[in-house]
C-alpha positions in Angstrom: -13.1 10.2 11.2 -11.4 8.6 9.3 -10.8 5.0 9.6 -7.0 5.5 10.0 -7.9 7.3 12.9 -10.3 4.9 14.2 -8.5 2.7 14.4 -5.4 4.5 15.9 -8.6 5.2 18.9 -9.3 2.3 19.3 -5.6 -0.2 19.4 -4.5 3.2 22.2 -7.9 1.5 24.2 -7.1 -1.6 24.1 -3.8 -0.8 25.0 -5.0 1.2 27.9 -7.0 -1.9 29.1 -4.6 -4.8 28.3 -2.5 -2.4 30.9 -4.7 -2.0 33.5 -6.4 -5.4 33.2 -4.8 -8.8 34.6 -3.0 -11.6 33.1 -5.7 -13.1 32.1 -6.6 -9.6 29.4 -5.8 -10.5 26.0 -1.9 -9.1 25.4 -1.1 -6.6 23.2 -0.4 -7.7 19.0 2.9 -6.5 18.1 3.1 -5.5 14.2 6.2 -7.2 12.6 8.7 -6.0 11.0 8.3 -7.4 8.3 6.5 -10.2 6.2 7.3 -13.1 7.7 5.5 -15.2 10.1 6.6 -19.0 11.5 5.3 -22.3 13.3 7.7 -24.7 14.6 11.1 -22.9 12.1 8.4 -23.1 9.2 7.5 -20.3 7.0 3.6 -20.4 6.9 3.5 -17.8 4.1 2.3 -19.2 1.4 0.8 -17.7 -2.5 2.2 -19.1 -5.1 -1.4 -19.4 -6.8 -1.3 -15.6 -6.8 2.5 -15.5 -8.6 1.7 -17.9 -10.9 -2.0 -15.6 -11.7 0.3 -12.7 -12.6 2.6 -14.4 -14.5 0.4 -15.3 -17.0 -0.8 -12.5 -17.0 2.2 -11.0 -17.8 2.8 -12.8 -20.8 -0.2 -12.9 -21.8 -0.1 -8.6 -22.1 3.5 -8.8 -24.0 2.0 -11.5 -26.2 -1.3 -8.9 -27.3 1.8 -7.5 -28.9 3.5 -10.1 -30.8 2.2 -10.0 -34.1 2.9 -13.5 -34.7 1.0 -15.0 -31.8 -2.2 -16.8 -32.6 -5.5 -15.9 -31.3 -5.6 -19.9 -30.2 -2.8 -18.9 -28.0 -3.6 -16.1 -26.4 -6.6 -17.3 -25.1 -4.8 -20.2 -23.5 -3.1 -17.8 -21.7 -5.8 -16.7 -21.0 -7.9 -19.6 -19.7 -5.4 -22.3 -19.1 -7.5 -24.9 -19.6 -5.8 -27.3 -23.0 -4.7 -30.4 -21.3 -2.8 -31.4 -24.2 -2.1 -30.9 -28.4 -0.6 -27.6 -29.4 -2.6 -24.9 -27.5 -1.3 -26.6 -23.8 1.8 -25.2 -23.5 1.7 -21.1 -24.3 3.8 -19.6 -21.6 7.7 -19.5 -22.5 8.1 -21.1 -18.2 7.4 -25.3 -18.0 6.1 -24.1 -14.4 3.6 -21.8 -16.0 2.8 -24.2 -18.7 2.2 -27.1 -15.6 0.7 -25.2 -13.1 -3.2 -26.1 -12.5 -3.9 -22.4 -11.8 -5.7 -19.8 -14.8 -5.9 -15.9 -15.0 -9.8 -16.3 -16.6 -11.1 -19.0 -14.0 -10.1 -16.1 -10.6 -11.7 -13.0 -13.2 -14.6 -11.2 -11.4 -14.7 -14.8 -9.3 -14.8 -13.2 -5.5 -17.4 -14.6 -3.2 -19.0 -11.0 -1.9 -20.3 -9.7 -5.1 -20.2 -12.8 -7.8 -20.7 -15.7 -6.1 -24.9 -14.9 -6.8 -24.0 -12.7 -9.9 -22.9 -14.8 -12.1 -24.7 -13.2 -14.9 -22.4 -9.9 -15.0 -18.8 -12.2 -13.8 -19.8 -14.0 -16.7 -20.1 -11.1 -18.8 -16.8 -9.4 -16.7 -14.6 -12.8 -18.4 -16.5 -13.0 -22.3 -15.4 -8.9 -22.1 -11.7 -9.1 -21.5 -11.9 -12.4 -23.8 -13.9 -10.2 -26.7 -10.7 -7.3 -26.9 -8.3 -10.1 -26.9 -9.7 -11.7 -29.7 -10.2 -8.7 -31.4 -6.3 -8.0 -30.6 -5.8 -10.9 -33.5 -8.6 -10.1 -35.4 -9.0 -5.8 -35.9 -5.6 -4.6 -35.6 -2.6 -7.0 -35.8 -3.4 -7.5 -39.8 -3.6 -3.8 -39.6 0.2 -3.2 -38.1 1.4 -1.2 -40.7 -1.5 1.2 -41.3 -2.0 3.8 -40.4 -4.6 4.8 -37.7 -7.7 6.9 -38.9 -11.5 7.2 -37.0 -13.1 3.7 -37.7 -9.8 2.3 -38.8 -7.8 0.1 -37.0 -3.5 0.4 -37.1 -0.5 2.3 -35.6 -0.3 6.0 -34.6 2.9 7.9 -33.2 3.6 8.3 -29.7 6.4 10.0 -29.1 8.9 7.4 -30.7 6.7 4.5 -29.9 4.2 3.2 -32.2 0.5 2.4 -30.9 -1.5 -0.1 -31.9 -5.1 0.7 -31.2 -8.6 0.0 -33.3 -10.7 2.0 -35.5 -12.5 4.2 -31.4 -8.2 4.5 -30.2 -8.3 1.9 -27.9 -4.9 0.1 -27.2 -6.6 -3.3 -26.5 -3.7 -4.5 -24.9 -3.9 -1.5 -22.6 -7.5 -2.6 -21.8 -7.3 -5.8 -21.2 -3.7 -4.9 -18.7 -5.6 -2.5 -16.6 -9.2 -4.3 -16.2 -7.7 -7.2 -15.0 -6.0 -5.2 -11.9 -9.5 -4.5 -11.2 -11.3 -8.0 -12.0 -8.8 -10.3 -10.5 -6.3 -8.7 -8.5 -8.7 -6.0 -6.6 -11.6 -8.5 -6.6 -10.3 -10.9 -4.7 -8.0 -8.9 -2.6 -11.2 -6.8 -1.4 -14.4 -8.6 -1.8 -12.6 -12.7 -1.6 -10.1 -13.3 0.4 -10.1 -9.7 2.9 -14.0 -10.6 3.3 -15.1 -12.9 6.6 -17.0 -14.7 4.3 -14.3 -16.5 2.9 -12.2 -16.0 6.2 -14.9 -17.3 8.6 -15.6 -19.7 6.5 -16.5 -22.9 7.5 -14.5 -24.1 11.6 -11.7 -21.7 10.1 -12.2 -19.5 13.4 -12.3 -22.4 14.9 -9.3 -24.3 13.4 -6.8 -21.0 14.1 -7.8 -20.7 17.6 -7.1 -24.2 18.0 -3.9 -24.2 15.1 -4.8 -26.5 13.2 -2.9 -26.6 10.6 -3.8 -27.6 6.7 -3.0 -31.7 5.6 0.5 -31.1 4.7 0.7 -27.8 5.6 2.5 -25.5 7.7 -0.3 -22.9 8.0 -3.7 -22.5 8.9 -6.6 -21.6 6.4 -7.5 -18.6 7.2 -3.9 -17.3 7.6 -3.8 -18.8 3.8 -6.8 -16.5 2.6 -5.1 -13.5 4.3 -1.4 -14.7 2.3 -3.3 -14.4 -0.7 -4.0 -10.7 -0.5 -1.5 -10.5 0.5 0.0 -12.4 -3.0 -1.7 -10.2 -5.6 -0.9 -7.4 -4.1 3.1 -8.1 -3.3 3.1 -11.7 -4.8 4.8 -11.1 -8.5 8.2 -12.5 -9.2 11.2 -11.7 -8.4 9.7 -9.5 -5.5 10.7 -9.3 -2.0 7.6 -10.4 -0.2 9.1 -10.2 3.0 10.1 -6.3 2.9 7.9 -5.2 -0.2 8.5 -1.4 -0.2 12.0 -2.2 -1.7 11.0 -4.0 -4.3 7.6 -1.7 -5.7 6.7 -1.9 -9.5 8.3 -5.8 -10.2 5.1 -6.6 -12.5 2.3 -4.8 -14.5 -0.8 -5.0 -12.5 -1.7 -3.7 -8.7 2.1 -3.6 -8.0 3.5 -1.1 -10.5 0.3 1.6 -9.9 1.1 1.7 -6.4 4.7 2.7 -7.2 3.0 5.4 -9.6 0.7 6.8 -6.7 3.3 6.7 -4.4 5.4 8.7 -6.2 3.1 10.9 -6.3 3.6 13.4 -3.8 -0.2 13.9 -2.8 -0.3 10.2 -1.6 3.0 9.5 -0.3 3.0 7.2 2.2 0.1 5.0 0.9 2.1 2.2 0.3 2.9 1.9 4.1 -0.7 2.1 4.7 -1.3 -1.1 2.5 2.2 -3.0 3.5 1.5 -2.2 7.3 -2.0 -2.7 7.6 -1.6 -6.6 5.8 1.6 -7.2 8.1 -0.7 -6.5 11.4 -4.3 -7.7 10.1 -1.8 -11.6 9.8 0.0 -11.3 12.9 -3.6 -10.2 14.4 -4.5 -13.9 13.5 -1.7 -15.5 14.6 -3.3 -13.9 17.6 -6.3 -15.0 16.9 -7.7 -11.4 17.7 -10.2 -10.7 15.1 -11.4 -7.9 15.2 -7.9 -6.9 14.4 -8.4 -8.0 11.9 -10.7 -6.7 10.4 -10.2 -3.5 11.0 -6.9 -3.6 9.1 -8.9 -5.7 6.1 -10.5 -2.6 5.8 -8.1 0.2 5.8 -6.6 -2.3 3.4 -10.4 -2.5 1.3 -9.8 2.2 1.4 -6.2 2.4 0.4 -6.4 -0.3 -2.5 -10.1 0.9 -4.3 -8.2 4.9 -4.1 -5.1 3.5 -5.2 -7.2 2.2 -8.5 -9.7 5.9 -8.4 -6.5 7.7 -8.1 -5.6 6.1 -11.4 -8.3 6.7 -13.1 -9.1 10.3 -12.9 -4.8 10.9 -14.0 -5.6 9.2 -16.8 -8.4 10.7 -18.0 -6.7 13.7 -17.2 -3.0 13.3 -18.9 -5.7 12.1 -22.0 -7.4 14.9 -22.3 -4.3 17.6 -22.1 -3.3 15.3 -24.5 -5.9 15.9 -26.7 -6.2 19.6 -26.3 -2.4 19.8 -27.4 -3.7 17.8 -30.4 -1.5 14.7 -29.2 -3.1 11.9 -30.3 -0.6 9.1 -29.7 -0.2 10.1 -26.1 -3.4 10.9 -24.9 -5.2 7.5 -27.0 -2.4 6.1 -24.7 -3.3 7.6 -21.6 -7.2 7.2 -22.3 -6.7 3.6 -22.9 -5.0 3.1 -19.8 -8.1 4.6 -18.3 -10.3 2.6 -20.0 -8.1 0.1 -18.1 -9.2 1.3 -14.6 -12.3 3.1 -15.0 -13.4 -0.6 -16.3 -11.8 -1.3 -12.7 -14.1 0.5 -10.5 -16.7 -1.9 -10.5 -14.2 -4.1 -8.2 -13.5 -1.0 -5.4 -14.6 -2.2 -2.3 -16.9 1.2 -0.2 -16.5 -0.3 3.7 -18.4 2.2 4.8 -21.4 0.4 3.7 -19.9 -2.8 3.1 -21.2 -2.6 -0.7 -19.2 -1.5 -4.1 -18.2 1.9 -4.7 -19.1 2.2 -8.2 -22.1 -0.3 -9.6 -22.5 -1.6 -13.4 -24.1 0.6 -14.6 -22.2 3.3 -13.9 -19.4 2.0 -14.8 -20.9 0.6 -18.0 -22.4 4.4 -18.4 -17.8 5.3 -18.2 -17.5 3.3 -21.2 -20.3 4.3 -23.4 -19.3 8.2 -22.9 -15.3 6.9 -23.9 -16.2 4.6 -26.9 -19.7 6.6 -28.1 -19.2 7.4 -32.4 -15.7 6.5 -33.1 -14.6 6.9 -29.5 -11.4 8.7 -28.8 -11.5 10.9 -31.9 -14.7 12.2 -30.4 -14.5 12.9 -26.7 -14.7 16.0 -25.4 -12.4 17.4 -22.7 -15.8 18.4 -20.9 -17.2 14.7 -20.9 -13.6 13.7 -19.2 -13.9 16.1 -16.5 -17.5 15.7 -16.0 -16.3 11.5 -15.3 -13.1 12.9 -13.7 -14.8 14.7 -11.0 -17.4 11.6 -10.6 -15.3 9.7 -9.7 -13.8 11.9 -7.2 -16.7 12.7 -5.5 -16.6 9.1 -4.1 -12.9 9.9 -2.6 -11.3 12.0 -0.1 -9.2 13.4 -2.9 -9.8 16.2 -5.2 -9.2 15.5 -9.4 -6.5 18.3 -9.2 -4.8 15.8 -6.7 -5.6 13.0 -8.7 -3.8 14.4 -11.7 -0.3 15.3 -11.1 
């Protein structure tokens, strides 16, 4: 029985109970039309930190293709830790330059997966940093060099030029897609939607009594849920109250939710996620934490599925391109696939409340892609085997994801 069906059955039972019990029983929770929640005439929705980090990440990946950008500028966009000097203002926006937020500080930093796993957390942060540095050291000097096995440079993809390392990997794509998992997905699924964060300290008591944070309109629990919402629907310019109307507004999780939604095999997944986010937030307002947690599980299932689908999609698209000797398109697809495969590490299996993919399994996938001359050498059988291994953990097929 699917989790969605289980929840619908639970909701029906609750509805029957509330219709038969007396006035002291909890009222049924209404799922609002939009993501708008108000207390005393003031909005309680807030996720500014998530908007900042999405914007910072956006500027970072764009700057990785500006051959005049320095290594120190790129690293500052990643870490935002220099208080003064030439590197203190790496962003185009004054608001971002003044922000105390950073991308790096929240990479692989979830309470559930990495609070007691600091060694792997540090390695993941360092991996992304190493790709940023390698872009400057390996790729930038070879801007006008034709790429070849073992030689970084440019390679044609239709009318576009792709810039790859000696294994065919685009570091900008590796950073972009890996941040979707290591930042957005990890913070959503393994931090803000987890009970360790939602129910931390006196959060339940304070939410029950509607005790708001100092100087704010929201309770701590409401805010934590909103922060999860922000990592998928909180990009600059997105309509957060009705975000399905502005899907694709950033280059991270929001964009690839749209890509999966546009596949006829998965149409409706964006609505499923948005409805669960709205209903879970409404459940917090109604102080019904069982319903809240049921919605959190739906979100974890669906967001994990989005990442897995896109990993398989890019492996299969890359395979087709390489079989047609279209190396530019193939390397571009596999570079995106590389990042989505790296992001598999952060997916949450709600059946056993653990990671779908362990560190060793993800490392094995990455090794298969990068052995020897990497994308220049990888064969169709390897890409198929990896695709099947990923799809096997979910309820979709390789053929469905590959469309």
